[in-house]
C-alpha positions as CSV (number, residue, x, y, z in Angstrom):
1,V,-25.6,-18.9,-22.9
2,Y,-24.1,-15.5,-23.9
3,K,-22.9,-14.9,-20.3
4,R,-21.3,-18.3,-20.2
5,Q,-19.6,-17.7,-23.6
6,G,-18.4,-14.3,-22.3
7,F,-17.0,-16.0,-19.3
8,H,-15.0,-18.5,-21.4
9,R,-13.9,-15.8,-23.8
10,A,-12.7,-13.8,-20.8
11,R,-10.7,-16.7,-19.4
12,L,-9.1,-17.0,-22.9
13,E,-8.3,-13.3,-22.8
14,I,-6.6,-13.7,-19.4
15,G,-4.6,-16.6,-20.7
16,R,-3.6,-14.5,-23.8
17,A,-2.6,-11.6,-21.5
18,W,-0.4,-13.9,-19.4
19,V,1.3,-15.3,-22.5
20,A,1.9,-11.8,-23.8
21,E,3.3,-10.7,-20.5
22,Q,5.7,-13.7,-20.4
23,E,6.9,-12.8,-23.9
24,G,7.5,-9.2,-22.9
25,E,4.6,-7.8,-24.9
26,L,3.2,-5.7,-22.0
27,S,1.0,-3.5,-24.2
28,A,-0.6,-6.5,-25.8
29,G,-1.1,-8.1,-22.3
30,L,-2.8,-4.9,-21.1
31,T,-5.2,-5.0,-24.1
32,H,-6.1,-8.6,-23.3
33,Y,-6.7,-7.9,-19.6
34,R,-9.0,-5.0,-20.6
35,R,-10.9,-7.2,-23.0
36,A,-11.4,-9.8,-20.2
37,I,-12.7,-7.1,-17.8
38,A,-15.2,-5.9,-20.4
39,L,-16.4,-9.4,-21.0
40,L,-16.7,-10.2,-17.3
41,K,-18.9,-7.2,-16.6
42,N,-21.8,-9.1,-18.3
43,A,-21.2,-12.1,-16.0
44,K,-20.9,-10.3,-12.6
45,S,-23.4,-12.6,-10.9
46,Q,-21.1,-15.6,-11.1
47,L,-18.6,-16.2,-8.4
48,R,-16.0,-17.5,-10.9
49,A,-16.5,-14.4,-13.0
50,N,-15.9,-12.2,-9.9
51,N,-12.7,-14.1,-9.1
52,M,-11.6,-13.8,-12.7
53,S,-12.5,-10.1,-12.7
54,T,-10.2,-9.6,-9.7
55,T,-7.4,-11.4,-11.5
56,A,-7.8,-9.3,-14.7
57,L,-8.0,-6.0,-12.7
58,Q,-4.8,-6.9,-10.8
59,G,-3.1,-8.0,-14.1
60,E,-4.0,-4.7,-15.7
61,A,-2.8,-2.7,-12.7
62,R,0.5,-4.6,-12.6
63,L,1.2,-4.1,-16.3
64,L,0.4,-0.4,-16.0
65,Y,3.0,-0.2,-13.3
66,E,5.5,-2.1,-15.4
67,L,4.9,0.2,-18.3
68,G,5.6,3.2,-16.0
69,K,2.0,4.5,-16.0
70,L,2.0,4.9,-12.3
71,D,-1.0,7.2,-11.8
72,E,-3.1,4.8,-13.9
73,A,-1.8,1.9,-12.0
74,V,-2.8,3.5,-8.7
75,E,-6.4,4.0,-10.0
76,Q,-6.6,0.5,-11.4
77,Y,-5.4,-1.0,-8.1
78,K,-8.0,1.1,-6.2
79,A,-10.7,-0.2,-8.6
80,A,-9.5,-3.8,-8.1
81,I,-9.5,-3.4,-4.3
82,A,-13.1,-1.9,-4.4
83,D,-14.3,-4.6,-6.7
84,T,-12.7,-7.4,-4.7
85,E,-14.1,-6.1,-1.4
86,A,-17.5,-5.7,-2.9
87,H,-17.6,-9.4,-4.0
88,F,-15.5,-11.2,-1.4
89,G,-15.3,-9.0,1.7
90,S,-12.4,-7.3,3.5
91,G,-10.6,-10.5,4.5
92,Y,-10.1,-12.1,1.1
93,I,-6.4,-13.1,0.6
94,M,-6.3,-11.5,-2.9
95,L,-6.8,-8.2,-1.2
96,G,-3.4,-8.7,0.4
97,H,-1.8,-9.0,-3.0
98,L,-3.7,-5.9,-4.3
99,Y,-2.7,-3.8,-1.3
100,A,0.9,-4.9,-1.7
101,G,0.8,-4.0,-5.4
102,L,-0.7,-0.5,-4.6
103,G,2.0,-0.1,-1.9
104,T,4.7,-0.9,-4.5
105,V,3.3,1.8,-6.9
106,Y,3.2,4.4,-4.1
107,Y,6.8,3.5,-3.1
108,S,7.9,4.0,-6.7
109,Q,6.2,7.4,-6.6
110,D,8.1,8.2,-3.3
111,R,4.8,8.4,-1.4
112,L,6.2,6.5,1.5
113,D,3.4,7.1,4.0
114,L,0.8,5.7,1.5
115,A,3.2,2.8,0.7
116,E,3.5,1.9,4.4
117,E,-0.3,2.1,4.9
118,N,-0.9,-0.3,2.0
119,F,1.9,-2.7,3.0
120,T,0.5,-2.8,6.5
121,K,-3.0,-3.6,5.2
122,A,-1.5,-6.3,2.9
123,R,0.3,-7.9,5.9
124,E,-2.7,-7.8,8.1
125,I,-4.8,-9.6,5.5
126,K,-2.2,-12.1,4.5
127,R,-1.5,-13.0,8.1
128,L,-5.1,-14.2,8.3
129,Y,-4.0,-17.1,6.1
130,V,-0.2,-17.6,6.5
131,E,2.6,-16.8,8.9
132,D,5.3,-14.3,8.1
133,D,7.8,-17.0,7.1
134,D,5.5,-18.4,4.4
135,P,6.7,-17.9,0.8
136,L,3.6,-15.8,0.1
137,M,5.0,-13.2,2.4
138,A,8.5,-13.0,1.0
139,S,8.0,-10.2,-1.5
140,L,5.9,-8.2,0.9
141,H,8.6,-8.3,3.5
142,L,11.2,-7.4,0.9
143,N,9.1,-4.3,0.1
144,I,8.6,-3.4,3.7
145,A,12.4,-3.8,4.2
146,A,13.1,-1.5,1.3
147,L,10.6,1.1,2.7
148,T,12.1,0.8,6.2
149,F,15.6,1.2,4.7
150,A,14.6,4.3,2.7
151,R,13.4,5.9,5.9
152,G,16.8,5.2,7.6
153,D,15.8,2.5,10.0
154,Y,18.6,0.0,9.1
155,E,17.9,-2.3,12.0
156,G,14.2,-2.6,11.1
157,A,15.1,-3.1,7.5
158,L,17.5,-5.9,8.4
159,D,14.8,-7.7,10.4
160,H,12.5,-7.6,7.4
161,F,15.2,-8.6,4.9
162,K,15.9,-11.6,7.2
163,V,12.2,-12.6,7.2
164,A,12.0,-12.2,3.4
165,L,15.0,-14.5,3.1
166,T,13.5,-17.1,5.4
167,A,10.2,-17.0,3.6
168,A,11.8,-17.3,0.2
169,R,13.9,-20.2,1.4
170,N,10.7,-21.9,2.6
171,G,9.4,-21.9,-1.0
172,E,10.0,-24.5,-3.6
173,D,12.4,-22.2,-5.5
174,R,15.1,-21.6,-2.9
175,S,17.1,-19.5,-5.4
176,S,14.3,-17.1,-6.1
177,H,15.1,-13.5,-7.0
178,I,13.4,-12.5,-3.7
179,G,15.7,-14.6,-1.6
180,L,18.7,-13.4,-3.5
181,S,17.7,-9.8,-3.2
182,A,17.1,-10.1,0.5
183,L,20.5,-11.8,0.9
184,A,22.2,-9.0,-1.0
185,N,20.5,-6.3,1.1
186,I,21.3,-8.1,4.4
187,A,25.0,-7.5,3.4
188,V,24.3,-3.8,2.9
189,C,22.6,-3.4,6.3
């Protein structure tokens, strides 16, 4: 019973973290994700708990990034990747999101080779499930385009900006910030 209660409490903490994040309370969101992770450690044998653990670890890593704690974000993304691979294998789609997040942190640290390596892994995993023009690929292509642009390959960047725009347009929210950003960057290229 305790493990089941811990699972439900962890789900509640993840919900609280999401609400705090939406309200701009990033530190509070981080606290809630950490509580969820602690609660889920007691319920590791359950598939749902493993999935929630991945969600909580990713949420914590993302908030550390948004708070500017880049070294901590790198470590948390690495922990999330290891945890996810241990429970779901190397082809699980959530790994694509985690590798993309880690690549974004490395890009912010100007560690472009590591960013490219992680964006490539993210793309390989996501392409097991969706095509490049799927909305789930839009932000990844936007990130790859920014990296390619930063390296001076403007034609390559333009190609990725176009794919990001197409993918964003294929989603329900055709005026998404991803599509608008891709469109603005196409004009620059």
